[in-house]
N, C-alpha and C positions, 0 to 999 in steps of 0.2 A: 652470844649477842652481850653487847656491851650494856649496861643497867641504865635505864634511861635516866636523862639529868632535869634539871629544872628548867620549866616551859621558855623556851628560846621561841621567838617569833622569826617565820621562815624569810627569807630575801624575797623569793618569789613562792607562790603556792597556785597551784591547779586543781579546783576541786570538779569533781565529774563531770569533766571536758566531753564533750562530744563536735565531732566533725563527721560531716557527710559529704559527697561529692558524686551525686545523681543516689545509684541505689549501693555505693562502695561507702562502707562505712569504715573511714579512719581513723577514728576514735569512737569508743563506746564506754563511757564514762573514765576517765583517766585521769588520774591523783600525781599530783609528784611537788616536794617541798626541797626546795636549796637552802642550807642555812649558811652563815655566816661565817666566812672563811675556809669551807672546804671546797672541795672537786667532787661533783657528783658527775659519775659514769652514767650516760643512758646507752643501753644496749639492747639489742633486739634484732631477730631475722628479719628480712626484706618484707616490708608489707605487717609489719609488727604497730605501729605508729607512731615510733620515734619522731619520725621527719616532722611529722604534722604536728605531735605533741611541741613539739619546741617551735615550730615556724607558728604559732598562737602565741608564745611568748615573745619572739620577736617582732609580731606585728603582720609577718606575709598572711597568714591566714587569720580568719575571726572565727573563735567557736560557735557552733549552733547553739550549743546551750552549757550549762557551765558558769562556773566564776572562777576569776585568777585575781589576785593580788598581788601586790609591791610592799613588803614592809609591812604588813598588814593592813594594807589600804584598797580595796575593792579596783582595778580597774579594765578598762576594755581597750587595747591597741588596736586602731584600725587603718594602721598601717605600719610601716619600719620607720619611719620618720617619727611617728607616736613612742613609739618603742623606745627608740635614742633618746628622744626629749624626755623618757622617764627614768632613762640611765642604764637601759638593759642595748647593748652592743653585741650585735652575731657576727662571727666571719664564717661565713655560706665556704663550702668547696671551691666554689667559683672566685673565691677571695674577692672579687670586684676592686681590682688593682685596674689604675690606666697605668700601661706599658711604656707609652712613650713620656710618661710625666716623669719627674726623679721622685725620689723618697718624701722628700719634705711636702713634696706638692699631693702627695698621694696622703701623709699623713693627715691634710688639712683638706683632703677630698669632699666639698661641700659644706666645708666650714671653714673656708677659705679668708684668711686677713685681708682685710684693706687698709690701704694708707688712709694715715688722720686726715683730716681737713676736705679741700674742694676735690682734691684729685681723686680722692676714695668714694666721697658720696656721690659727686658727679662723673665722672669718669670712671670710675668703680675699679681704680689701679691698684692692685695687687700688693701687701707688703710683704715681698718675698723673702726679704732680709730678717723679717720677725717672724716669719714661719720656720726658717732654717734655724736659727738659733733655738728657737721653741722645740722644735723637731729632734734637735741634739740633745737636747734637756731631756725630753720624753725618753729618748733611747737610752740614755745615760743612764737613769734611774729607774727604767727597767732592766739595767745590765744588760742590754743586746750589743755584743760586741762586734757581731759580725758584720754588722754597716757603719762602714767608716767613711763613707763619703755621702754626704746628706745630699749632696747634688746629683748623683749616680742615676741615671733612669734605669727605672724597675726593669725593663727590657732588657737589661742586661745581666741583673740579678740570677741567680741559682734559684730552684723552686723553694728551698727551704730560707733563704733570704727574704723571697717573696712573701712566703708564709709571715715571716718574723713582720716585715712591713705591716701586713693586715693586723696580727695579734696587737701590733706596738698603738696602732690606729685604734683600735676595739680600747685598750687598756686605757690610752690618751683620754678618751670621751666618754669610756664606761662607768659610770660614777657607782652604778650598783651591782651588776651581774656582766660576766662575758660568757658568750657562749658559741662554743668549736664546732663545729659541725665538719669530723672525719680531716682534723688538722693534718693528718701526716698520710693520708692516703697516695699520697705520690710522692711520697719522698724515701731517702734511703735511710741507712742504718745511721749515716751520722747526723744528716740533717734533721732527722726523725726527733733523734735523742737530744740535740737543742730545742726543738719546740716543746718536748713533755720538759724540759728544763726551764724554759718560759714560763711553762705552765705551773711548775710548782715554787717557782720566783712570784707569780701573781699571788698564788696561796699565801705564801709567806709575808707579803705585803696587805694580806687582809679581803685580796679581791676574790668573791666567791665566784668559779668556773661550773658550766657545765659542758662537759665532755661530751660529745658523741661520739662515738669508733667501734668500729669492727674489730681491731687489734687487742684481742685479751690479756697479752703480757704487756700492753702497754697501759690499759685498764689497772691491772693491780700493781702496776708501779705506781700509779699518779693518785688514784681514787681513792678517799675518803670511804665514800659508799658507792654500791653501785644499784642502778634502778634497772632491771629487768624489763623490758615491755612485751607485750604479748599479745595478740589480736584485739589489737587498739586499747587495751587497761594495762595497769600496771599488775605484772604476774607476783613481783615481791622485789625487795629490797634488802640488800645483803652486804656485807664489807670484806673485803681482801682477808682478812683476818677469821672469819667466821663460815668462808665458802670457796673452795676450790675452782678454779675455772671449767672444772668439768661438771661440777655443781651449776655454775651459770649457764652452762650450755644446756643442759639437762633443763633447767628454769625456761631457758628461751624456748623449749622443743614441747616443753607440756609434759616432756618425762618424770620430773621430779616439781612438786609443790612444796611449800611454807608456808609454815602455820603463820599465822598475823604475829602472834607473840616473839615468834623467833624472826621476827624482819627489826632489822635497825631502821623504825620510825623516828629516831630521834637523831641529835648530832652526836658524833662519836666522839668520847672524852679520851 
């Protein structure tokens, strides 16, 4: 275990979060901390509560009890719009792209730029030229080279390219954190590698990322810390250096427990 460092305020933090759906307890006192400039992988078996936990931070769910903090300030996200306004962007498995629209239009989906003056305010005409120029700049800044033609319809793109569009949109507007829900689940080896490279590039640019994944090799490739969820709680937080893939699976199933003093609850240095 890495020695604790000086106190660092988490970018986002959840304390004792509880979420129920009728008699089903999805979260039962869950905690989570994401620190600046890190990739935090969230793993767990089906029903462990990882998706419910992330949906609280993305605004898709509102916890019944517990507290959430953004850069040390208490927040309550009542919708995904409120979460985005707070700087938390989430890329769900469904991607939420519009296949018939081009790449630039998808990057600005819901945030469209309108032309200046009367035609923009009254007739609400879109400034497609400005959106395409800024979209190209965003993709260049992210180092995404697989999307050459900004006017290409998303429905003509491969699965990896569509994922790149969704991640680029999140990176363009996510000022605090990006949450990725199974970003490589439906992708091949080469396209998965590109998405993992994007995640690493985001980290190098200082953007903290939460990665939800079942793919252990990918988790161990890109994660700084690994948050293991079990039975609606945090079972442990470990690192790829301190524990093996088999250890993480054992923690997920309850076959192995990790004392708190051996967990990586502080940033990795």
